[in-house]
N, CA, C and O of each residue as an XYZ file, in Angstrom:
892
protein
N     -50.920    -28.672     26.872
C     -51.246    -28.033     25.666
C     -50.187    -26.941     25.412
O     -49.804    -26.196     26.314
N     -49.684    -26.873     24.008
C     -48.642    -26.075     23.475
C     -49.028    -24.520     23.608
O     -50.217    -24.199     23.622
N     -48.097    -23.644     23.697
C     -48.604    -22.216     23.630
C     -48.957    -21.777     22.331
O     -48.230    -22.020     21.367
N     -50.003    -21.159     22.234
C     -50.693    -20.579     20.965
C     -50.487    -18.985     21.014
O     -51.289    -18.268     21.612
N     -49.503    -18.540     20.429
C     -49.406    -17.104     20.401
C     -50.450    -16.232     19.699
O     -50.618    -15.036     19.936
N     -51.161    -16.994     18.771
C     -52.104    -16.398     17.923
C     -53.622    -16.127     18.583
O     -54.364    -15.200     18.261
N     -53.914    -17.199     19.623
C     -55.315    -17.257     20.118
C     -55.828    -15.947     20.663
O     -56.870    -15.471     20.211
N     -55.160    -15.355     21.593
C     -55.851    -14.045     22.082
C     -56.051    -12.945     21.084
O     -57.149    -12.405     20.952
N     -54.961    -12.598     20.354
C     -54.970    -11.610     19.540
C     -56.184    -11.829     18.334
O     -57.054    -11.013     18.033
N     -55.971    -13.124     17.773
C     -57.131    -13.324     16.815
C     -58.540    -13.220     17.406
O     -59.460    -12.703     16.774
N     -58.678    -13.707     18.593
C     -60.044    -13.454     18.976
C     -60.528    -12.288     19.072
O     -61.726    -12.070     18.895
N     -59.538    -11.240     19.408
C     -59.821     -9.891     19.529
C     -60.071     -9.386     18.143
O     -61.032     -8.624     18.031
N     -59.430     -9.651     17.139
C     -59.462     -9.387     15.695
C     -60.733     -9.881     15.276
O     -61.558     -9.124     14.764
N     -60.961    -11.155     15.464
C     -62.491    -11.646     15.108
C     -63.540    -10.814     15.768
O     -64.531    -10.564     15.083
N     -63.494    -10.402     16.832
C     -64.437     -9.416     17.444
C     -64.433     -8.043     16.830
O     -65.460     -7.369     16.752
N     -63.631     -7.767     16.534
C     -63.456     -6.402     15.817
C     -64.156     -6.446     14.262
O     -64.896     -5.568     13.817
N     -63.759     -7.631     13.579
C     -64.459     -7.887     12.297
C     -66.021     -7.911     12.378
O     -66.835     -7.319     11.670
N     -66.224     -8.792     13.476
C     -67.955     -8.968     13.594
C     -68.581     -7.737     13.935
O     -69.635     -7.474     13.357
N     -68.113     -6.916     14.788
C     -68.696     -5.884     15.243
C     -68.687     -4.698     14.100
O     -69.629     -3.913     13.991
N     -67.584     -4.658     13.307
C     -67.704     -3.723     12.353
C     -68.675     -3.994     11.132
O     -69.277     -3.115     10.516
N     -68.730     -5.405     10.874
C     -69.590     -5.831      9.821
C     -71.118     -5.496     10.229
O     -71.911     -5.135      9.359
N     -71.415     -5.596     11.267
C     -72.694     -5.044     11.760
C     -72.960     -3.728     11.631
O     -74.086     -3.342     11.316
N     -71.926     -2.881     11.866
C     -72.086     -1.497     11.551
C     -72.152     -0.920     10.169
O     -72.726      0.103      9.797
N     -71.410     -1.830      9.449
C     -71.444     -1.468      7.778
C     -72.897     -1.922      7.480
O     -73.675     -1.159      6.907
N     -73.185     -2.916      7.791
C     -74.721     -3.526      7.299
C     -75.826     -2.344      7.898
O     -76.735     -1.915      7.188
N     -75.633     -1.946      9.134
C     -76.757     -0.991      9.475
C     -76.441      0.465      8.850
O     -77.390      1.230      8.681
N     -75.392      0.788      8.571
C     -75.253      2.196      7.998
C     -76.021      2.493      6.890
O     -76.166      1.721      5.942
N     -76.592      3.754      6.994
C     -77.245      4.453      5.714
C     -76.095      5.173      4.889
O     -75.799      6.313      5.247
N     -75.494      4.665      3.929
C     -74.443      5.411      3.373
C     -74.739      6.750      2.643
O     -73.921      7.559      2.204
N     -76.057      6.798      2.614
C     -76.623      8.074      1.780
C     -76.287      9.366      2.939
O     -75.983     10.521      2.639
N     -76.420      8.876      4.143
C     -76.247      9.865      5.268
C     -74.729     10.243      5.349
O     -73.957      9.455      5.894
N     -74.318     11.315      4.874
C     -72.883     11.398      4.845
C     -72.200     11.437      6.203
O     -71.063     10.965      6.243
N     -72.745     11.948      7.368
C     -71.900     11.904      8.638
C     -72.119     10.724      9.155
O     -71.268     10.546     10.026
N     -72.932      9.682      9.057
C     -73.134      8.400      9.478
C     -72.089      7.649      8.716
O     -71.283      6.921      9.294
N     -72.101      7.830      7.370
C     -71.149      6.850      6.395
C     -69.806      7.291      7.006
O     -69.035      6.409      7.383
N     -69.480      8.535      7.129
C     -68.046      8.933      7.499
C     -67.661      8.357      8.925
O     -66.500      8.020      9.157
N     -68.569      8.263      9.784
C     -68.115      7.785     10.819
C     -68.041      6.258     10.799
O     -67.252      5.763     11.604
N     -68.644      5.538     10.110
C     -68.366      4.211      9.840
C     -66.990      3.828      9.123
O     -66.293      2.849      9.389
N     -66.778      4.687      8.277
C     -65.557      4.425      7.349
C     -64.318      5.017      8.192
O     -63.211      4.681      7.771
N     -64.342      5.608      8.993
C     -63.209      5.994      9.910
C     -62.962      5.053     10.639
O     -61.778      4.848     10.904
N     -64.008      4.161     11.207
C     -63.646      2.886     11.907
C     -63.281      1.794     11.020
O     -62.461      0.921     11.305
N     -63.901      1.880      9.978
C     -63.157      0.714      8.953
C     -61.735      0.948      8.494
O     -61.017      0.035      8.085
N     -61.333      2.307      8.587
C     -59.839      2.529      8.489
C     -59.092      2.101      9.416
O     -57.908      1.838      9.204
N     -59.723      1.948     10.717
C     -58.936      1.673     11.815
C     -58.672      0.174     11.749
O     -57.565     -0.304     11.998
N     -59.722     -0.538     11.406
C     -59.739     -2.001     11.126
C     -58.714     -2.328     10.298
O     -57.905     -3.171     10.686
N     -58.583     -1.791      9.166
C     -57.591     -1.918      8.072
C     -56.086     -1.586      8.597
O     -55.119     -2.249      8.221
N     -56.002     -0.683      9.346
C     -54.743     -0.463     10.027
C     -54.226     -1.486     10.916
O     -53.095     -1.973     10.938
N     -55.199     -1.727     11.619
C     -54.623     -2.800     12.890
C     -54.299     -4.302     12.141
O     -53.386     -5.056     12.479
N     -55.205     -4.530     11.119
C     -54.901     -5.917     10.271
C     -53.463     -5.551      9.533
O     -52.481     -6.288      9.616
N     -53.483     -4.518      8.925
C     -52.193     -4.389      8.242
C     -50.655     -4.564      9.155
O     -49.642     -5.156      8.784
N     -50.883     -3.866     10.389
C     -49.833     -4.032     11.304
C     -49.746     -5.403     11.823
O     -48.593     -5.801     11.985
N     -50.713     -6.241     12.131
C     -50.767     -7.316     12.724
C     -49.957     -8.329     11.638
O     -49.077     -9.066     12.081
N     -50.222     -8.334     10.493
C     -49.664     -9.098      9.410
C     -48.253     -8.802      9.259
O     -47.380     -9.665      9.170
N     -48.042     -7.411      9.232
C     -46.596     -7.129      9.426
C     -45.698     -7.644     10.355
O     -44.598     -8.118     10.073
N     -46.266     -7.528     11.664
C     -45.492     -8.270     12.861
C     -45.483     -9.586     12.653
O     -44.403    -10.141     12.850
N     -46.638    -10.427     12.216
C     -46.390    -11.854     11.980
C     -45.293    -12.075     11.173
O     -44.395    -12.839     11.526
N     -45.277    -11.423     10.019
C     -44.098    -11.687      8.920
C     -42.826    -11.561      9.609
O     -42.029    -12.499      9.576
N     -42.527    -10.334     10.317
C     -41.326    -10.063     10.860
C     -40.759    -10.916     11.790
O     -39.577    -11.258     11.806
N     -41.838    -11.336     12.757
C     -41.312    -12.038     13.868
C     -41.419    -13.559     13.856
O     -40.734    -14.306     14.555
N     -42.428    -13.964     12.916
C     -42.595    -15.482     12.866
C     -42.285    -16.121     11.489
O     -41.601    -17.142     11.428
N     -42.867    -15.428     10.213
C     -42.641    -15.997      9.156
C     -41.160    -15.879      8.447
O     -40.590    -16.787      7.843
N     -40.690    -14.588      8.658
C     -39.380    -14.528      8.049
C     -38.288    -15.355      8.678
O     -37.462    -15.891      7.938
N     -38.205    -15.529     10.226
C     -37.095    -16.332     10.838
C     -37.526    -17.846     10.381
O     -36.635    -18.694     10.381
N     -38.690    -18.177     10.039
C     -39.117    -19.538      9.877
C     -38.735    -19.925      8.486
O     -38.799    -21.111      8.162
N     -38.334    -18.993      7.624
C     -37.784    -19.408      6.214
C     -36.591    -20.268      6.265
O     -36.228    -20.978      5.328
N     -36.024    -20.176      7.350
C     -34.619    -20.894      7.345
C     -34.852    -22.374      7.611
O     -34.068    -23.228      7.198
N     -35.953    -22.662      8.313
C     -36.150    -24.287      8.524
C     -37.364    -24.806      7.894
O     -37.516    -26.025      7.817
N     -38.484    -23.777      7.313
C     -39.639    -24.479      6.492
C     -39.938    -23.165      5.756
O     -40.748    -22.323      6.145
N     -39.166    -23.089      4.614
C     -39.530    -22.072      3.664
C     -40.869    -22.124      2.917
O     -41.291    -21.043      2.506
N     -41.588    -23.210      2.685
C     -42.535    -23.500      1.963
C     -43.684    -22.886      2.810
O     -44.486    -22.129      2.262
N     -43.792    -23.204      4.188
C     -44.888    -22.795      5.021
C     -44.601    -21.273      5.258
O     -45.551    -20.500      5.132
N     -43.560    -20.859      5.539
C     -43.209    -19.378      5.703
C     -43.914    -18.482      4.435
O     -44.674    -17.524      4.577
N     -43.514    -18.983      3.354
C     -43.772    -18.313      2.266
C     -45.316    -18.334      1.830
O     -45.902    -17.429      1.235
N     -45.810    -19.467      2.222
C     -47.295    -19.550      2.174
C     -47.966    -18.402      2.878
O     -48.804    -17.753      2.252
N     -47.661    -18.079      4.173
C     -48.267    -17.233      4.894
C     -47.896    -16.072      4.525
O     -48.718    -15.185      4.752
N     -46.795    -15.722      3.957
C     -46.408    -14.328      3.507
C     -47.288    -14.009      2.363
O     -47.867    -12.926      2.286
N     -47.391    -14.904      1.507
C     -48.357    -14.729      0.259
C     -49.697    -14.636      0.694
O     -50.453    -14.036     -0.070
N     -50.187    -15.105      1.778
C     -51.584    -14.853      2.160
C     -51.672    -13.524      2.784
O     -52.711    -12.873      2.682
N     -50.642    -13.076      3.430
C     -50.607    -11.550      3.791
C     -50.519    -10.543      2.729
O     -50.883     -9.397      2.992
N     -50.089    -10.826      1.588
C     -50.025    -10.303      0.398
C     -51.438     -9.980     -0.155
O     -51.763     -8.851     -0.525
N     -52.380    -11.238     -0.183
C     -53.651    -11.187     -0.486
C     -54.451    -10.298      0.459
O     -55.305     -9.501      0.070
N     -54.125    -10.486      1.666
C     -54.891     -9.754      2.798
C     -54.635     -8.068      2.302
O     -55.550     -7.244      2.333
N     -53.399     -7.782      1.904
C     -53.154     -6.455      1.555
C     -53.978     -5.861      0.374
O     -54.507     -4.765      0.186
N     -53.892     -6.867     -0.258
C     -54.800     -6.687     -1.755
C     -56.322     -6.163     -1.464
O     -56.828     -5.128     -1.898
N     -56.983     -7.254     -0.526
C     -58.125     -7.031     -0.262
C     -58.484     -5.718      0.467
O     -59.569     -5.159      0.311
N     -57.519     -5.271      1.259
C     -57.609     -3.992      2.185
C     -57.525     -2.778      1.052
O     -58.202     -1.761      1.201
N     -56.742     -2.938      0.033
C     -56.502     -1.915     -0.953
C     -58.053     -1.629     -1.591
O     -58.586     -0.522     -1.655
N     -58.521     -2.664     -1.957
C     -59.865     -2.735     -2.636
C     -60.873     -1.729     -1.624
O     -61.612     -0.857     -2.081
N     -60.751     -1.998     -0.406
C     -61.590     -1.160      0.553
C     -61.217      0.211      0.537
O     -62.036      1.125      0.445
N     -59.862      0.380      0.635
C     -59.211      1.744      0.641
C     -59.838      2.553     -0.643
O     -60.278      3.698     -0.539
N     -59.821      1.897     -1.719
C     -60.292      2.632     -3.055
C     -61.679      2.954     -2.952
O     -62.078      4.034     -3.386
N     -62.593      1.989     -2.331
C     -64.003      2.207     -2.259
C     -64.341      3.379     -1.114
O     -65.313      4.132     -1.172
N     -63.338      3.369     -0.071
C     -63.450      4.438      0.842
C     -63.226      5.909      0.165
O     -63.919      6.886      0.449
N     -62.298      5.912     -0.647
C     -61.941      7.297     -1.227
C     -63.035      7.612     -2.282
O     -63.370      8.767     -2.546
N     -63.572      6.513     -2.867
C     -64.677      6.785     -4.037
C     -65.914      7.270     -3.361
O     -66.589      8.161     -3.877
N     -66.261      6.678     -2.139
C     -67.525      7.258     -1.503
C     -67.281      8.574     -0.857
O     -68.283      9.247     -0.618
N     -66.287      8.983     -0.581
C     -65.901     10.415     -0.127
C     -65.885     11.454     -1.428
O     -65.975     12.678     -1.328
N     -65.789     10.915     -2.328
C     -65.827     11.882     -3.636
C     -66.988     11.722     -4.515
O     -67.083     12.264     -5.616
N     -67.985     10.852     -3.914
C     -69.291     10.488     -4.566
C     -70.193     11.737     -4.722
O     -70.290     12.525     -3.781
N     -70.875     11.945     -5.918
C     -71.706     12.882     -6.320
C     -73.213     12.476     -5.835
O     -73.877     11.829     -6.645
N     -73.754     12.775     -4.686
C     -75.117     12.548     -4.552
C     -75.252     11.307     -3.633
O     -74.316     10.576     -3.309
N     -76.648     11.160     -3.228
C     -77.188     10.054     -2.373
C     -77.066      8.682     -2.921
O     -76.721      7.708     -2.252
N     -77.416      8.664     -4.371
C     -77.549      7.431     -5.134
C     -76.102      6.847     -5.197
O     -75.904      5.665     -4.916
N     -75.164      7.628     -5.541
C     -74.001      7.159     -5.717
C     -73.227      6.557     -4.463
O     -72.641      5.475     -4.420
N     -73.346      7.430     -3.529
C     -73.048      6.872     -1.986
C     -73.574      5.635     -1.701
O     -72.874      4.689     -1.337
N     -74.947      5.578     -1.867
C     -75.465      4.252     -1.519
C     -74.814      3.049     -2.469
O     -74.498      1.964     -1.982
N     -74.679      3.309     -3.637
C     -74.097      2.216     -4.632
C     -72.696      1.833     -3.985
O     -72.431      0.652     -3.764
N     -71.885      2.766     -3.712
C     -70.695      2.215     -3.254
C     -70.659      1.793     -1.776
O     -69.758      1.034     -1.419
N     -71.365      2.130     -1.090
C     -71.608      1.700      0.294
C     -72.057      0.204      0.195
O     -71.615     -0.646      0.969
N     -72.942     -0.072     -0.779
C     -73.269     -1.668     -1.073
C     -71.868     -2.374     -1.402
O     -71.454     -3.282     -0.681
N     -71.212     -1.958     -2.431
C     -70.077     -2.360     -2.980
C     -69.046     -2.527     -1.741
O     -68.323     -3.523     -1.722
N     -68.979     -1.677     -0.830
C     -68.187     -1.816      0.309
C     -68.579     -2.733      1.387
O     -67.704     -3.166      2.138
N     -69.642     -3.026      1.517
C     -70.218     -4.224      2.165
C     -69.697     -5.485      1.780
O     -69.177     -6.315      2.527
N     -69.913     -5.580      0.303
C     -69.421     -6.894     -0.257
C     -68.058     -7.046     -0.157
O     -67.679     -8.192      0.085
N     -67.114     -6.081     -0.295
C     -65.799     -6.093     -0.261
C     -65.368     -6.318      1.203
O     -64.315     -6.937      1.354
N     -66.012     -5.915      2.277
C     -65.818     -6.042      3.520
C     -65.977     -7.646      3.827
O     -65.152     -8.307      4.459
N     -67.169     -8.134      3.270
C     -67.504     -9.606      3.580
C     -66.221    -10.535      3.045
O     -65.747    -11.482      3.671
N     -65.794    -10.076      1.823
C     -64.594    -10.886      1.376
C     -63.416    -10.762      2.232
O     -62.669    -11.715      2.450
N     -63.252     -9.637      2.701
C     -61.995     -9.437      3.581
C     -62.203    -10.361      4.992
O     -61.269    -10.973      5.510
N     -63.468    -10.358      5.477
C     -63.699    -11.124      6.523
C     -63.525    -12.685      6.299
O     -62.814    -13.356      7.045
N     -64.126    -13.149      5.368
C     -64.160    -14.574      4.931
C     -62.616    -14.819      4.628
O     -62.185    -15.881      5.077
N     -61.754    -14.051      3.974
C     -60.478    -14.358      3.820
C     -59.679    -14.553      5.256
O     -58.979    -15.527      5.533
N     -59.947    -13.356      6.152
C     -59.148    -13.271      7.352
C     -59.598    -14.371      8.429
O     -58.843    -14.886      9.253
N     -60.882    -14.620      8.281
C     -61.162    -15.859      9.122
C     -60.634    -17.085      8.886
O     -60.384    -17.860      9.809
N     -60.421    -17.361      7.656
C     -59.896    -18.749      7.102
C     -58.403    -18.640      7.274
O     -57.735    -19.638      7.546
N     -57.847    -17.398      7.116
C     -56.277    -17.232      7.335
C     -55.941    -17.517      8.725
O     -55.053    -18.320      9.015
N     -56.699    -16.814      9.683
C     -56.453    -16.962     11.096
C     -56.457    -18.475     11.502
O     -55.539    -18.990     12.140
N     -57.549    -19.123     11.084
C     -57.470    -20.587     11.341
C     -56.458    -21.246     10.977
O     -55.894    -21.944     11.819
N     -56.009    -21.198      9.742
C     -54.711    -21.748      9.153
C     -53.385    -21.365     10.066
O     -52.455    -22.159     10.209
N     -53.410    -20.231     10.584
C     -52.183    -19.870     11.265
C     -52.268    -20.529     12.712
O     -51.203    -20.855     13.235
N     -53.391    -20.735     13.354
C     -53.565    -21.489     14.393
C     -53.441    -22.831     14.252
O     -53.127    -23.453     15.267
N     -53.621    -23.470     13.180
C     -53.467    -24.925     12.879
C     -51.943    -25.289     12.274
O     -50.984    -25.708     12.921
N     -52.010    -25.016     10.900
C     -50.911    -25.283     10.109
C     -49.623    -24.433     10.644
O     -48.531    -24.982     10.790
N     -49.801    -23.286     10.876
C     -48.524    -22.559     11.146
C     -48.032    -22.953     12.658
O     -46.879    -23.266     12.956
N     -49.095    -22.874     13.508
C     -48.661    -23.388     14.755
C     -48.054    -24.635     14.961
O     -47.116    -24.768     15.748
N     -48.635    -25.768     14.155
C     -47.961    -26.994     14.239
C     -46.261    -26.848     13.752
O     -45.385    -27.506     14.313
N     -46.035    -26.090     12.870
C     -44.732    -26.142     12.229
C     -43.998    -25.200     13.612
O     -42.930    -25.628     14.050
N     -44.449    -24.270     14.082
C     -43.808    -23.519     15.203
C     -43.539    -24.351     16.278
O     -42.499    -24.160     16.909
N     -44.449    -25.420     16.659
C     -44.256    -26.238     17.885
C     -43.238    -27.197     17.450
O     -42.453    -27.599     18.308
N     -43.131    -27.627     16.243
C     -42.094    -28.667     15.771
C     -40.749    -28.162     15.896
O     -39.816    -28.934     16.120
N     -40.554    -26.689     15.743
C     -39.268    -26.027     15.415
C     -38.796    -25.408     16.638
O     -37.587    -25.395     16.867
N     -39.735    -24.827     17.552
C     -39.503    -24.060     18.649
C     -39.982    -24.633     19.971
O     -40.956    -25.384     20.008
N     -39.237    -24.248     21.164
C     -39.801    -24.539     22.618
C     -40.906    -23.321     22.659
O     -40.968    -22.324     21.940
N     -41.706    -23.711     23.674
C     -42.924    -22.883     24.219
C     -42.119    -21.428     24.713
O     -42.645    -20.331     24.522
N     -40.857    -21.571     25.330
C     -40.325    -20.634     25.869
C     -39.804    -19.666     24.680
O     -40.009    -18.452     24.666
N     -39.149    -20.332     23.756
C     -38.856    -19.618     22.569
C     -40.001    -18.815     21.872
O     -39.915    -17.658     21.461
N     -41.002    -19.572     21.816
C     -42.302    -18.773     21.114
C     -42.737    -17.658     22.009
O     -43.042    -16.587     21.484
N     -42.797    -17.796     23.298
C     -43.214    -16.722     24.009
C     -42.080    -15.683     24.060
O     -42.431    -14.548     24.381
N     -40.865    -15.871     23.813
C     -39.922    -14.824     23.943
C     -40.163    -13.997     22.388
O     -40.008    -12.778     22.321
N     -40.432    -14.560     21.560
C     -40.704    -14.077     20.098
C     -41.825    -13.362     20.236
O     -41.763    -12.230     19.755
N     -43.011    -13.725     20.836
C     -44.256    -13.165     21.108
C     -44.134    -11.649     21.915
O     -44.848    -10.667     21.714
N     -43.041    -11.772     22.856
C     -42.950    -10.773     23.846
C     -42.175     -9.621     22.968
O     -42.421     -8.419     23.065
N     -41.308    -10.133     22.196
C     -40.589     -9.041     21.338
C     -41.584     -8.445     20.501
O     -41.630     -7.215     20.516
N     -42.412     -9.080     19.753
C     -43.603     -8.594     18.802
C     -44.247     -7.436     19.545
O     -44.264     -6.274     19.136
N     -44.780     -7.883     20.692
C     -45.665     -6.932     21.635
C     -44.864     -5.587     21.993
O     -45.402     -4.482     21.931
N     -43.646     -5.766     22.341
C     -42.778     -4.511     22.716
C     -42.690     -3.736     21.435
O     -42.530     -2.521     21.552
N     -42.769     -4.250     20.220
C     -42.519     -3.357     19.250
C     -43.672     -2.494     18.806
O     -43.553     -1.520     18.063
N     -44.806     -2.941     19.330
C     -45.957     -2.053     18.938
C     -46.163     -0.846     19.695
O     -46.016     -0.810     20.917
N     -46.523      0.207     18.950
C     -46.651      1.539     19.806
C     -47.732      1.416     20.880
O     -48.674      0.626     20.809
N     -47.520      2.227     21.830
C     -48.472      1.947     23.169
C     -49.977      2.303     22.632
O     -50.912      1.577     22.968
N     -50.156      3.285     21.904
C     -51.568      3.746     21.455
C     -52.161      2.730     20.795
O     -53.343      2.474     21.024
N     -51.407      1.983     19.855
C     -51.957      0.781     18.961
C     -52.294     -0.379     19.978
O     -53.336     -1.032     19.921
N     -51.295     -0.562     20.915
C     -51.400     -1.742     21.571
C     -52.604     -1.631     22.603
O     -53.045     -2.666     23.101
N     -53.081     -0.539     22.895
C     -54.260     -0.336     23.626
C     -55.571     -0.612     22.748
O     -56.658     -0.969     23.202
N     -55.267     -0.383     21.430
C     -56.609     -0.799     20.756
C     -56.780     -2.212     20.479
O     -57.883     -2.748     20.372
N     -55.421     -2.932     20.339
C     -55.453     -4.281     20.383
C     -56.077     -4.916     21.644
O     -56.927     -5.801     21.554
N     -55.658     -4.469     22.742
C     -55.937     -4.887     24.099
C     -57.515     -4.729     24.355
O     -58.169     -5.524     25.030
N     -58.029     -3.593     23.722
C     -59.419     -3.505     23.882
C     -60.323     -4.515     23.250
O     -61.306     -4.964     23.839
N     -59.933     -4.904     21.899
C     -60.476     -5.923     21.286
C     -60.307     -7.455     21.734
O     -61.125     -8.333     21.461
N     -59.242     -7.627     22.389
C     -58.814     -8.718     23.044
C     -59.877     -9.099     24.234
O     -60.461    -10.174     24.373
N     -59.971     -7.899     25.073
C     -60.900     -7.897     26.145
C     -62.302     -8.281     25.586
O     -62.952     -9.114     26.217
N     -62.725     -7.833     24.651
C     -63.996     -8.010     24.192
C     -64.195     -9.413     23.592
O     -65.322     -9.887     23.445
N     -63.106    -10.042     23.261
C     -63.173    -11.362     22.321
C     -62.654    -12.476     23.177
O     -62.819    -13.579     22.657
N     -62.186    -12.485     24.117
C     -61.748    -13.704     24.919
C     -62.880    -14.004     26.151
O     -63.672    -13.183     26.614
N     -62.715    -15.450     26.546
C     -63.648    -15.755     27.518
C     -62.933    -15.544     28.898
O     -61.840    -14.982     28.976
N     -63.585    -16.007     29.927
C     -63.303    -15.607     31.331
C     -61.853    -16.566     31.786
O     -61.008    -16.152     32.579
N     -61.807    -17.709     31.196
C     -60.732    -18.428     31.622
C     -59.386    -17.754     30.999
O     -58.349    -17.666     31.657
N     -59.502    -17.330     29.777
C     -58.362    -16.629     29.262
C     -58.177    -15.352     29.816
O     -57.012    -14.961     29.898
N     -59.069    -14.625     30.211
C     -59.071    -13.387     30.948
C     -58.279    -13.576     32.117
O     -57.338    -12.826     32.377
N     -58.690    -14.772     33.009
C     -57.947    -14.837     34.376
C     -56.643    -14.966     34.172
O     -55.864    -14.234     34.782
N     -56.140    -16.036     33.172
C     -54.786    -16.285     32.836
C     -54.198    -15.085     32.221
O     -53.045    -14.857     32.587
N     -54.712    -14.257     31.370
C     -53.983    -12.899     31.053
C     -53.718    -12.006     32.322
O     -52.582    -11.582     32.537
N     -54.662    -11.752     33.076
C     -54.412    -10.940     34.025
C     -53.560    -11.362     35.081
O     -52.963    -10.543     35.779
N     -53.453    -12.772     35.262
C     -52.307    -13.345     36.337
C     -50.845    -13.144     35.499
O     -49.840    -12.871     36.156
N     -50.770    -13.271     34.195
C     -49.617    -13.100     33.575
C     -49.095    -11.617     33.529
O     -47.911    -11.333     33.715
N     -50.081    -10.695     33.264
C     -49.770     -9.244     33.499
C     -49.277     -8.853     34.810
O     -48.434     -7.966     34.944
N     -49.823     -9.541     35.847
C     -49.445     -8.997     37.272
C     -47.973     -9.198     37.365
O     -47.218     -8.350     37.839
N     -47.584    -10.370     36.887
C     -46.140    -10.846     37.032
C     -45.134    -10.158     36.147
O     -43.999     -9.876     36.533
N     -45.662     -9.865     34.780
C     -44.720     -9.287     33.602
C     -44.737     -8.012     33.453
O     -43.701     -7.410     33.173
N     -46.023     -7.328     33.630
C     -46.215     -5.977     33.089
C     -45.955     -5.004     34.198
O     -46.134     -5.343     35.368
N     -45.464     -3.588     33.811
C     -45.482     -2.713     34.932
C     -46.800     -2.471     35.542
O     -47.860     -2.758     34.985
N     -46.694     -1.916     36.744
C     -48.147     -1.934     37.378
C     -48.698     -0.866     36.893
O     -49.883     -0.847     37.227
N     -48.361      0.181     36.163
C     -49.340      1.200     35.679
C     -50.166      0.445     34.252
O     -51.355      0.689     34.047
N     -49.510     -0.312     33.501
C     -49.949     -1.103     32.702
C     -51.052     -1.894     33.023
O     -52.156     -1.784     32.491
N     -50.718     -2.782     33.991
C     -51.688     -3.702     34.772
C     -52.766     -3.170     35.047
O     -53.836     -3.667     34.693
N     -52.656     -1.836     35.870
C     -53.821     -1.313     36.482
C     -54.725     -0.827     35.280
O     -55.952     -0.925     35.289
N     -53.969     -0.283     34.227
C     -54.933      0.333     33.126
C     -55.664     -0.700     32.441
O     -56.786     -0.368     32.057
N     -55.238     -2.033     32.168
C     -55.762     -2.970     31.359
C     -56.893     -3.526     32.386
O     -58.042     -3.682     31.974
N     -56.577     -3.796     33.614
C     -57.393     -4.383     34.636
C     -58.690     -3.473     34.667
O     -59.801     -4.001     34.684
N     -58.522     -2.022     34.675
C     -59.600     -1.296     34.807
C     -60.428     -1.267     33.495
O     -61.658     -1.233     33.526
N     -59.752     -1.280     32.400
C     -60.492     -1.466     30.745
C     -61.296     -2.616     30.878
O     -62.482     -2.544     30.556
N     -60.719     -3.884     31.395
C     -61.529     -5.056     31.300
C     -62.787     -4.965     32.365
O     -63.907     -5.404     32.102
N     -62.475     -4.410     33.446
C     -63.491     -4.585     34.438
C     -64.662     -3.614     34.024
O     -65.782     -3.890     34.453
N     -64.505     -2.521     33.242
C     -65.446     -1.724     32.758
C     -66.169     -2.409     31.557
O     -67.393     -2.465     31.438
N     -65.359     -2.867     30.777
C     -65.819     -3.633     29.443
C     -66.786     -4.723     29.824
O     -67.869     -4.852     29.253
N     -66.357     -5.533     30.837
C     -67.269     -6.934     31.135
C     -68.265     -6.508     32.081
O     -69.101     -7.397     32.240
N     -68.486     -5.491     32.760
C     -69.432     -5.420     33.683
C     -69.842     -6.495     34.557
O     -68.967     -6.918     35.314
N     -71.066     -7.064     34.618
C     -71.186     -8.208     35.504
C     -70.507     -9.354     35.565
O     -70.358    -10.112     36.523
N     -69.994     -9.446     34.165
C     -69.265    -10.751     33.923
C     -67.874    -10.686     34.701
O     -67.249    -11.730     34.888
N     -67.446     -9.602     35.101
C     -66.241     -9.458     35.710
C     -66.257    -10.134     37.027
O     -65.148    -10.386     37.499
N     -67.264    -10.462     37.686
C     -67.442    -10.951     38.854
C     -66.691    -12.413     38.953
O     -66.090    -12.742     39.975
N     -66.784    -13.272     37.771
C     -65.931    -14.524     37.928
C     -64.455    -14.222     37.920
O     -63.688    -14.937     38.565
N     -64.031    -13.215     37.232
C     -62.550    -12.999     37.176
C     -62.070    -12.579     38.530
O     -61.112    -13.064     39.133
N     -62.922    -11.538     38.962
C     -62.602    -10.954     40.465
C     -62.459    -12.025     41.512
O     -61.582    -11.940     42.373
N     -63.218    -12.929     41.461
C     -63.359    -14.136     42.282
C     -61.880    -15.014     42.248
O     -61.217    -15.415     43.204
N     -61.656    -15.137     40.963
C     -60.378    -16.028     40.677
C     -59.190    -15.381     41.013
O     -58.225    -16.029     41.419
N     -59.154    -13.949     40.863
C     -57.913    -13.101     40.980
C     -57.786    -12.748     42.368
O     -56.686    -12.729     42.921
N     -58.997    -12.431     43.028
C     -58.926    -11.927     44.399
C     -59.812    -12.613     45.247
O     -60.780    -11.991     45.686
N     -59.621    -13.945     45.591
C     -60.847    -14.753     46.360
C     -60.875    -14.208     47.782
O     -61.952    -14.350     48.361
N     -60.023    -13.690     48.363
C     -59.924    -13.332     49.553
C     -60.803    -12.073     49.869
O     -61.174    -11.751     50.997
N     -61.070    -11.432     48.741
C     -61.766    -10.110     48.817
C     -63.396    -10.307     48.640
O     -64.263     -9.461     48.863
N     -63.558    -11.582     48.202
C     -65.159    -12.180     47.930
C     -65.354    -12.785     49.089
O     -64.928    -13.934     49.212
N     -66.027    -12.153     50.169
C     -66.431    -12.631     51.327
C     -67.949    -12.854     51.632
O     -68.300    -13.302     52.724
């Protein structure tokens, strides 16, 4: 199976979308403190998606223009649409904060839910296309070692605090086999403090599910 640079981060981003959607649906936007809390979380979602799209363009789509301009431009244009949908949400967030009274906040909150559903639907479809169409072109153009090298450059370009946020959602979104593979890769490639931090985060997040990972990583300790 060829290397899929998008799988793990996309699973994390999908988990982020799904959890945020539930919080927006459950939020009483007439309640100012509750609404503000959810909107601050939504702003973080938009920030992570904007950064993710920028990195994909810079490290994958722009270099690909030299060999397959049509596909590269397709995904760059989709990122422009993603940005447009994010701007709609940002406009609604500002409007909610300036709203006069309970009813106006409720109305804008409902509009925000619909706008976020559009954002989710677009991004779910977009990520599927990246893992099928875009990956196929990458596989036809580059070796797995080249793709991994580009992926590593992308990861290293991300600020540590933002990388921790991505990592948290990847931990929540991936399955046990993917977690075991990731931990083994980190044990070889990451500085020990980074490995230890991510290991501790994952163990705390997974709770009883971590036993399967622990047995695979340290079978001698499970006696």
